[in-house]
Steps between C-alpha positions, in 0.01 A plus 500: 500500500687252283632204707797306357574168668851367455516181303755363753292573812442223743639155587831396353578133428677440831213649712227319305690174540539559878132577549405191303736277707360644827140444396556149379697403804220627720251289315705191512620513864300403806764640730543870554677694216728795579719741307825634637395862517264632228516285185511824302511869598123568462278516809180429306656187332617375838157545647350314204736204568410505866132447413619195313680369806856627437627672810790753478759461778729776631723229651493156341696359800177531705366186341604132526255341255304573184593610151719802445504686163822676415409852378549630144799699612681188619654436841852469641648154436577442864137556589384244247743244642368570851144450383587158348675404830184579683307263280267766357337440162649758263353631179725729304328798328827694433480696180706318229690828430608511864607135487716586207671784688558264795672257276714763331618639837593152630679418164726803513541491878639141457740639239636752747335816375399780736124534461336838491124501522315815407171558674309580822704333774202408719284372216413119528643431157839654597508308824446183294760584230780598742470160674646336183818707512809438697403678822847661518502612140193693406342840535151638452480857365216719366656805341772622267666681796531174692649341186770769479591441863582130456869403481650375182470121449657236283180306408154632557160371409223762484129407531182692587167448672258376228289816548770760505495803277660378170662844416652532853623144488684567163670814646606328822618192322722705266655683792574169682641340188765774467621424855579131431763320299227245398126575526195287417170689475194284530197682366250351755224762468206303362346591168155570663661766720687667216189501280293660778765763562534588130124523451444727804764733371307540170166526673616763747647720235159523317267518796371777721506267805605147576356252756714206603299215670669254736633420842701766676761234600526377141846605368405471134183705559695771683749516213221547251371785713852653528556484124160644427545781757838602346312568170154601616463700825133389543588140574319312777579161642191330657411155624119512459229723355422635844829709485354686198292713736808712591619550141425814300454417123362843410595591145629157412402410143726203459557264794751213474460200731739216562535236769784307659593147419330386822181685463183286428295618196185536710659776709597700190156450356340642811721803471400564145135447574524748787659761289249472220213541754649783704733709288 
C-alpha cells in the first residue's frame, strides 16, 4: 500500500502559536494556568497541555484568581472585559487571523453596515466575532438557502469563519452581494485552511481511500473530511490510531492521509505507523 501524506497536514500558524503561548505561560507562572474551554479542538493536545499544568475550564467564571489564556478561536469582547474587571491575569492566544476578522467587523459595524457572518453559529470563533458587531445589526448564517432568505439591505459587510469552506463562502457571498446596494466582502478564510482544502481535493481524486486525522469537534478537520468524502467514498475521519481497528482498507493500493490544523504531528505519525504494521 502506498501512503501519501498531505504536505499541509498538521498545525497551522495560529494553533502552533497558541500551543507555544500556553506552554510558555505554564512554565513562567507559579499560579494556576487555565484556558477558557479547550485551547484548540484536539483532545490529545488538550491532555498534553494538562500535563504541563494548563487546565481547560468549561466555565471560566468558576475562578477568581490565576492566569487565564484566551483560546485560539478568540472570545466574546464582553467576556474579556469581565475577566479584566475580576482582576484575572489574561494571556491572549487568539489566532491573528481571527483578530483581523474581529477588527474588520468592528470597523464596518461602526460605519453602519449590517454584518453577515458565515459559519457555525455555536462555534467559539463565531461567538467571538459576533460580539464585535452592532448587536441589533448582524446575522450569522451557514448556507446559501439562509442567504437567499435574508431581506435586501442598503449596506452589507460579509465575512466568514476562518475555517469555512472557501468554495461555499464564495457562492454565499455572491448571493448576498446581489441583495445589497453596497456590499463589502472580506475574504477572512485563512490561507492555511484554503491550502488544506485544495490539497485534500487533489489527493482524494487520486486515492482509493482517505484518512483525515483530527478532533471530531474541530471545524476545519470536519470540513477536510467532508470535502474528501464528496470525492472519495472511502473517507474516514479519526482522532487516533485506535479507531483504525474498525476501518476496512481491503484492496486499497493508494491511501491519502491528511490532518486538521489542530492535529499534533505525533498523532498522525502514530496513525501512519499503525497502518504500516497492520494493513
